[in-house]
C-alpha positions as CSV (number, residue, x, y, z in Angstrom):
1,X,157.8,50.8,276.3
2,X,157.8,53.8,278.6
3,X,156.3,53.6,282.1
4,X,153.6,56.1,281.1
5,X,152.4,54.0,278.2
6,X,151.8,51.0,280.4
7,X,149.2,52.9,282.3
8,X,145.7,51.8,281.3
9,X,142.7,54.1,281.2
10,X,140.6,52.0,283.6
11,X,138.9,54.5,285.8
12,X,136.2,57.1,285.2
13,X,136.9,60.7,285.6
14,X,135.7,61.7,289.1
15,X,136.1,64.7,291.4
16,X,136.4,63.1,294.8
17,X,137.3,66.3,296.6
18,X,139.0,67.9,293.5
19,X,137.6,70.4,291.1
20,X,137.1,69.7,287.5
21,X,137.4,72.3,284.7
22,X,136.2,71.4,281.2
23,X,138.8,72.0,278.5
24,X,138.3,73.0,274.9
25,X,141.1,73.4,272.4
26,X,142.5,76.9,272.2
27,X,140.0,78.3,274.8
28,X,141.1,79.7,278.2
29,X,139.7,77.6,281.0
30,X,138.5,79.0,284.2
31,X,138.7,76.6,287.1
32,X,135.4,75.7,288.8
33,X,136.8,76.2,292.3
34,X,138.8,78.9,294.0
35,X,142.5,79.2,293.2
36,X,143.4,78.0,296.7
37,X,141.5,74.7,296.3
38,X,143.5,71.5,296.8
39,X,143.8,70.8,293.0
40,X,142.5,72.1,289.7
41,X,141.8,69.6,287.0
42,X,141.6,70.2,283.2
43,X,140.1,67.6,280.9
44,X,142.0,67.1,277.7
45,X,139.7,67.7,274.7
46,X,140.8,64.6,272.8
47,X,139.3,61.5,274.5
48,X,141.6,58.6,275.4
49,X,144.6,60.6,274.3
50,X,147.2,58.4,276.0
51,X,148.8,61.2,278.0
52,X,152.5,60.9,278.9
53,X,155.4,63.1,279.6
54,X,154.8,66.7,280.5
55,X,157.6,69.3,280.7
56,X,157.8,73.1,281.2
57,X,159.0,75.4,278.4
58,X,161.1,78.5,278.9
59,X,158.0,80.7,278.4
60,X,156.3,79.0,281.3
61,X,153.8,76.9,279.3
62,X,153.8,73.2,279.6
63,X,153.9,70.6,276.8
64,X,152.7,67.0,277.0
65,X,152.3,64.0,274.6
66,X,149.1,62.4,273.5
67,X,150.4,59.0,272.6
68,X,147.2,57.5,271.2
69,X,146.2,60.5,269.1
70,X,149.4,61.5,267.2
71,X,149.3,64.8,269.0
72,X,151.1,67.0,271.5
73,X,149.3,69.3,273.8
74,X,150.2,72.7,275.4
75,X,148.7,74.1,278.5
76,X,149.3,77.5,280.0
77,X,149.3,78.4,283.6
78,X,145.8,79.9,283.2
79,X,144.5,76.5,281.9
80,X,144.3,77.2,278.2
81,X,144.9,73.9,276.3
82,X,145.9,73.7,272.7
83,X,146.5,70.5,270.8
84,X,148.6,70.0,267.7
85,X,148.4,67.1,265.3
86,X,151.8,65.9,264.2
87,X,152.7,65.2,260.6
88,X,152.0,61.5,259.5
89,X,154.9,59.2,260.3
90,X,156.6,58.5,256.9
91,X,157.8,55.0,257.8
92,X,155.1,53.5,259.9
93,X,151.4,54.4,260.0
94,X,151.0,52.7,263.4
95,X,153.7,54.8,265.1
96,X,152.8,56.6,268.3
97,X,154.2,59.7,269.9
98,X,156.7,58.4,272.5
99,X,158.3,61.4,274.2
100,X,159.1,65.1,273.9
101,X,161.4,67.7,275.4
102,X,161.7,71.5,275.0
103,X,165.0,73.2,274.0
104,X,166.3,76.4,275.6
105,X,165.0,78.4,272.6
106,X,161.5,77.0,273.0
107,X,161.7,74.4,270.1
108,X,159.7,71.3,271.0
109,X,161.4,68.0,270.0
110,X,159.1,65.0,269.6
111,X,160.0,61.3,269.1
112,X,158.0,58.4,267.8
113,X,158.1,54.9,269.2
114,X,158.2,53.4,265.7
115,X,159.3,54.5,262.2
116,X,162.6,56.0,263.2
117,X,161.2,59.5,263.3
118,X,161.8,62.7,265.2
119,X,160.2,66.1,264.5
120,X,160.8,69.6,265.9
121,X,158.0,72.1,266.4
122,X,157.9,75.9,266.9
123,X,156.2,77.1,270.1
124,X,153.1,77.8,268.0
125,X,152.9,74.1,267.1
126,X,154.0,74.4,263.5
127,X,156.8,72.2,262.2
128,X,160.2,73.8,262.6
129,X,162.5,71.0,261.5
130,X,162.1,67.5,260.1
131,X,160.6,65.0,260.2
132,X,164.0,63.3,260.6
133,X,164.1,59.6,259.6
134,X,166.9,57.1,259.6
135,X,167.5,53.4,259.4
136,X,168.2,53.0,263.1
137,X,165.9,51.5,265.7
138,X,162.8,53.1,267.2
139,X,163.1,56.0,269.6
140,X,162.8,55.7,273.4
141,X,163.3,59.1,274.9
142,X,164.4,62.5,273.7
143,X,166.3,65.1,275.9
144,X,167.8,68.4,274.7
145,X,171.3,69.3,275.8
146,X,172.0,72.9,277.0
147,X,173.4,73.7,273.5
148,X,170.0,72.9,271.9
149,X,171.1,69.5,270.4
150,X,168.5,66.8,270.9
151,X,169.7,63.3,272.1
152,X,167.5,60.3,271.4
153,X,167.8,56.8,272.9
154,X,166.9,53.9,270.7
155,X,165.3,50.7,271.8
156,X,163.8,47.3,270.7
157,X,166.1,45.6,268.1
158,X,169.2,47.6,269.0
159,X,170.2,50.1,271.6
160,X,172.2,53.2,271.6
161,X,172.0,57.0,271.3
162,X,171.4,59.3,268.3
163,X,171.7,63.0,268.0
164,X,170.5,65.6,265.5
165,X,173.4,68.0,264.9
166,X,173.3,70.8,262.3
167,X,170.1,69.4,260.9
168,X,171.6,65.9,260.4
169,X,170.7,62.7,262.2
170,X,174.0,61.3,263.5
171,X,174.7,57.9,264.9
172,X,178.0,56.7,266.4
173,X,178.7,53.0,266.2
174,X,180.5,53.2,269.5
175,X,177.5,54.4,271.4
176,X,177.0,52.3,274.5
177,X,174.1,50.0,275.0
178,X,171.3,52.2,276.3
179,X,167.6,51.4,277.1
180,X,165.0,54.0,276.5
181,X,165.9,56.0,279.6
182,X,167.9,59.3,279.1
183,X,168.5,62.3,281.3
184,X,170.5,65.5,281.7
185,X,172.7,66.0,284.8
186,X,173.1,69.3,286.6
187,X,176.4,70.0,284.7
188,X,174.5,69.6,281.4
189,X,176.1,66.2,280.5
190,X,173.9,63.4,279.3
191,X,173.3,60.1,280.9
192,X,171.5,56.9,279.8
193,X,170.7,53.6,281.4
194,X,170.8,49.8,280.9
195,X,168.2,48.1,283.0
196,X,169.5,44.5,282.8
197,X,172.0,44.4,284.5
198,X,171.4,47.8,286.2
199,X,173.8,50.3,284.8
200,X,174.1,54.1,284.5
201,X,176.2,55.4,281.6
202,X,177.8,58.8,281.5
203,X,177.8,59.7,277.8
204,X,180.7,61.4,276.1
205,X,180.0,64.9,274.7
206,X,179.8,63.5,271.1
207,X,178.0,60.2,272.1
208,X,181.1,58.3,271.0
209,X,180.9,56.1,274.1
210,X,180.7,56.6,277.8
211,X,181.7,55.5,281.3
212,X,179.5,52.8,282.8
213,X,178.6,52.6,286.5
214,X,177.0,49.5,288.0
215,X,174.0,49.8,290.3
216,X,173.7,47.5,293.3
217,X,171.3,44.7,293.6
218,X,168.7,45.7,296.2
219,X,168.4,42.8,298.6
220,X,164.8,41.4,298.6
221,X,163.9,43.5,295.6
222,X,163.8,42.3,292.0
223,X,166.1,44.2,289.7
224,X,163.8,46.1,287.4
225,X,163.5,48.9,284.8
226,X,165.2,52.2,285.2
227,X,162.3,54.6,285.3
228,X,163.9,58.0,284.9
229,X,167.2,59.9,285.2
230,X,167.4,63.6,286.4
231,X,169.7,66.2,287.9
232,X,169.5,66.6,291.6
233,X,170.8,68.6,294.6
234,X,173.7,66.3,295.4
235,X,175.7,63.6,293.6
236,X,176.2,63.4,289.9
237,X,172.8,62.1,288.7
238,X,169.6,60.7,290.3
239,X,167.6,57.7,289.1
240,X,164.4,55.8,289.8
241,X,164.0,52.0,289.4
242,X,161.1,49.6,289.7
243,X,160.0,46.1,288.7
244,X,157.7,45.9,285.7
245,X,154.4,44.3,286.3
246,X,152.7,41.5,284.5
247,X,149.1,41.0,283.4
248,X,148.2,39.9,286.9
249,X,150.7,42.0,289.0
250,X,151.2,45.8,288.9
251,X,154.5,47.7,288.7
252,X,156.2,47.9,292.1
253,X,159.3,47.6,294.3
254,X,160.5,51.1,293.7
255,X,163.9,52.6,294.4
256,X,165.0,56.3,294.3
257,X,168.7,57.2,294.6
258,X,171.7,59.0,293.2
259,X,175.2,58.2,291.9
260,X,178.5,60.0,292.8
261,X,180.6,59.4,289.7
262,X,183.8,60.5,291.4
263,X,183.6,57.4,293.7
264,X,181.1,55.2,292.0
265,X,179.1,55.2,295.2
266,X,175.3,54.9,295.0
267,X,173.0,56.2,297.7
268,X,169.4,54.9,297.4
269,X,166.2,54.3,299.3
270,X,163.5,51.7,298.7
271,X,160.1,53.4,298.3
272,X,158.0,50.3,299.0
273,X,156.7,47.2,297.2
274,X,153.6,49.1,296.1
275,X,155.5,51.9,294.5
276,X,156.8,52.4,290.9
277,X,158.7,55.8,290.9
278,X,159.3,57.6,287.5
279,X,159.2,61.1,286.0
280,X,161.9,62.2,288.4
281,X,162.3,66.1,288.7
282,X,164.2,68.3,291.1
283,X,161.7,70.7,292.7
284,X,162.3,74.4,293.6
285,X,162.5,73.2,297.2
286,X,165.6,71.1,296.6
287,X,163.6,67.8,297.0
288,X,163.4,65.2,294.3
289,X,159.8,64.7,293.1
290,X,158.3,61.8,291.2
291,X,155.1,60.0,290.2
292,X,154.4,56.5,291.4
293,X,152.6,54.6,288.7
294,X,151.6,51.5,290.7
295,X,148.1,50.7,289.3
296,X,146.4,50.3,292.7
297,X,148.4,52.7,294.8
298,X,149.2,55.8,292.6
299,X,150.6,59.0,294.0
300,X,153.2,61.7,293.9
301,X,156.3,61.4,296.1
302,X,159.2,63.5,297.2
303,X,162.5,62.7,298.8
304,X,165.3,64.9,300.2
305,X,169.0,64.3,299.7
306,X,169.0,62.7,303.2
307,X,166.1,60.3,302.4
308,X,163.3,62.1,304.1
309,X,160.0,62.4,302.3
310,X,156.5,61.1,301.6
311,X,154.2,59.6,298.9
312,X,150.8,61.3,298.7
313,X,147.5,60.6,297.0
314,X,145.9,63.2,294.8
315,X,142.2,62.2,295.2
316,X,141.4,59.3,293.0
317,X,143.8,60.4,290.3
318,X,146.7,58.5,288.8
319,X,149.6,60.7,288.1
320,X,151.6,59.7,285.0
321,X,154.3,62.4,284.6
322,X,154.9,65.7,286.4
323,X,156.6,69.1,286.0
324,X,156.9,72.3,287.9
325,X,155.4,75.6,286.6
326,X,157.3,78.8,287.2
327,X,155.2,79.6,290.3
328,X,156.4,76.4,292.0
329,X,153.1,74.4,291.6
330,X,153.1,70.8,290.3
331,X,151.3,70.0,287.1
332,X,150.8,66.3,286.1
333,X,149.2,64.3,283.4
334,X,146.8,61.5,284.3
335,X,146.5,59.0,281.4
336,X,143.7,57.0,283.0
337,X,141.5,60.0,283.5
338,X,142.6,61.9,280.4
339,X,143.4,65.1,282.4
340,X,146.1,67.5,283.4
341,X,146.0,68.4,287.1
342,X,147.6,71.3,289.0
343,X,148.3,70.9,292.7
344,X,150.5,72.8,295.2
345,X,153.3,71.1,297.1
346,X,151.7,71.8,300.5
347,X,148.9,69.5,299.5
348,X,151.4,66.6,299.1
349,X,153.0,66.5,302.5
350,X,151.1,63.5,303.9
351,X,152.5,60.0,303.5
352,X,149.1,58.5,302.8
353,X,149.8,56.0,300.1
354,X,150.0,52.3,301.1
355,X,153.6,51.9,299.9
356,X,153.6,48.2,300.9
357,X,156.7,46.5,302.5
358,X,160.4,47.3,302.5
359,X,160.4,51.1,302.4
360,X,163.6,52.6,303.8
361,X,163.1,56.3,303.5
362,X,162.2,58.4,306.6
363,X,158.7,60.0,306.6
364,X,158.8,63.8,306.7
365,X,156.8,66.7,305.4
366,X,157.7,68.7,302.4
367,X,159.2,72.2,302.8
368,X,156.8,74.8,301.7
369,X,158.7,77.8,300.3
370,X,157.4,81.3,300.2
371,X,156.3,82.8,296.9
372,X,159.0,84.6,294.8
373,X,156.6,87.0,293.1
374,X,156.8,88.2,289.5
375,X,158.4,91.0,287.5
376,X,156.0,93.8,286.6
377,X,156.2,94.7,282.9
378,X,159.1,92.4,282.1
379,X,159.1,93.4,278.4
380,X,160.1,97.0,279.1
381,X,163.7,98.2,278.8
382,X,165.5,98.8,282.1
383,X,168.2,101.5,282.2
384,X,171.4,100.8,284.1
385,X,172.7,103.8,286.0
386,X,175.8,103.8,288.2
387,X,176.0,100.0,287.9
388,X,172.5,99.6,289.2
389,X,169.3,98.3,287.5
390,X,165.9,98.7,289.3
391,X,163.0,96.2,288.8
392,X,159.4,96.4,290.1
393,X,158.2,93.1,291.6
394,X,154.7,92.2,292.4
395,X,153.4,89.9,295.2
396,X,150.0,88.3,294.8
397,X,147.3,88.9,297.4
398,X,146.9,85.1,298.0
399,X,150.7,84.7,298.8
400,X,150.7,83.6,302.4
401,X,153.2,85.5,304.4
402,X,154.2,87.6,301.4
403,X,156.9,87.1,298.9
404,X,160.5,86.5,299.9
405,X,163.5,85.6,297.7
406,X,166.5,86.7,295.7
407,X,166.5,88.4,292.3
408,X,169.5,87.3,290.2
409,X,170.5,88.7,286.9
410,X,172.4,86.5,284.4
411,X,173.4,86.7,280.8
412,X,170.9,85.2,278.3
413,X,173.7,83.1,276.8
414,X,174.0,79.3,277.3
415,X,176.2,79.6,280.3
416,X,174.0,82.1,282.1
417,X,176.9,84.1,283.8
418,X,175.8,85.9,286.9
419,X,175.7,89.7,286.7
420,X,174.4,90.5,290.1
421,X,171.8,89.7,292.8
422,X,169.7,91.2,295.6
423,X,167.5,89.7,298.3
424,X,164.0,91.2,298.9
425,X,160.8,90.9,300.9
426,X,157.3,92.1,299.7
427,X,154.0,92.1,301.5
428,X,151.1,90.2,300.0
429,X,149.2,92.2,297.4
430,X,152.0,94.9,297.2
431,X,154.6,96.0,294.7
432,X,158.2,96.9,295.4
433,X,161.2,98.2,293.6
434,X,164.3,96.0,293.9
435,X,167.7,97.4,292.8
436,X,170.4,95.1,291.7
437,X,174.1,96.3,291.7
438,X,176.0,94.8,288.8
439,X,179.4,93.4,289.3
440,X,182.3,95.0,287.4
441,X,182.5,91.9,285.2
442,X,178.8,92.0,284.7
443,X,178.8,95.6,283.7
444,X,181.5,94.9,281.0
445,X,179.0,92.5,279.3
446,X,176.7,95.4,278.6
447,X,177.8,97.6,275.7
448,X,177.4,101.3,276.3
449,X,174.5,102.8,274.4
450,X,173.1,99.4,273.4
451,X,170.2,97.2,274.6
452,X,171.3,93.8,275.9
453,X,169.0,90.9,276.6
454,X,169.6,89.3,280.0
455,X,167.8,86.7,282.2
456,X,166.1,87.7,285.5
457,X,165.6,84.9,288.0
458,X,163.4,85.0,291.2
459,X,164.4,82.3,293.7
460,X,162.2,81.8,296.8
461,X,163.9,82.1,300.1
462,X,165.3,78.7,301.1
463,X,165.0,77.4,297.5
464,X,167.7,76.0,295.3
465,X,166.5,77.1,291.9
466,X,164.3,79.9,290.5
467,X,160.6,79.6,290.3
468,X,160.3,82.5,287.9
469,X,162.5,83.3,285.0
470,X,162.1,85.9,282.2
471,X,164.3,87.6,279.6
472,X,164.5,91.3,280.0
473,X,166.3,94.2,278.2
474,X,168.9,96.3,279.8
475,X,170.3,99.6,278.3
476,X,173.6,100.9,279.6
């Protein structure tokens, strides 16, 4: 069972210093507090939905699962929530939605925890492919590779990895033993985990096996479940680990770390006996962010590659899973309070969660990056003249200190080849034209007299990845 599904809805929805916005399906929600408030909370229309993983789609919207309702939800950055009921599970009426991920083309892949079923949805919530069923065990997690192929871990009776290739469910008998944890590294390769004993497995490109790397036993800590796997700023892949609770004890004894597959070396930090880190994501600031799902000491944590960070409370809320929107804010699901919450990173700098004993990370504040701004009229066609393309960028009035960053042009293909880049600074509330000079190789990728779709990225100064991306048209 996934960490999110173990959270129990035991608390009432309270504000406690946060603002609450009522949500109705398909209706834009206006927050009840100013935009610079500590957090904005959106109630999910379906009660006791069993909220789980949330992730960001290429178009900037965010998708999340409603485990108890056979639904998935979509929330925009303006707070509009839409819910989509999934087709009935063909093999098991008691099946619940277990996990989802969004492909580069916007397709939403959803996996069930029973009934051997996976379904693909269009961005509008209609069924695109499937449902796919097979005779293999029940799904654990689904992650989409850069080429758009979904990978699915299996759990319960047997373990392993399945893929859906060319519309066909494939299973390789040589797949390694994997629990329900699956992740994509920075190089696009896929990794899975075996909790007992602790192992990370670097999967082959066709899932026909993989290379296994043992994790150390953390002295004084029980070896527990692998909570999540994700790409990070250093090493080959990052992971979280914690010990599962019982009916009288909560999840705890958390660990966050990374593996260097070249040497097999593991660097890790204990986050405390009262922590249970999961939903690991690299933030635009280069830190690793995660939710801590300890029942009595919930929060959101961040750690740098040198082990400096903090774990912070968000009012009385219990973060389940988190993601980053394109403006760099954190959005998280709260299964207990049946809500989606938006909070900015500067509100999560304090180490104010009782992490318990044994923590080895160094307490430090999160870096707050400047805003990167947005592209004005991104759907218009930009003409390239003398190897130069000019874009108009906008900086919001509320952007403290203005907007500072780098505009990078890349191909809209899978490999995202860089075409050119340019640094910029814009005053708050102002517009500015930014001209990018294309490289000679970049210019050759644009056919004379034709319109080519490319990808524009805005990365804040000091950041490691873009907080704004959009496809634009260039005419040479």
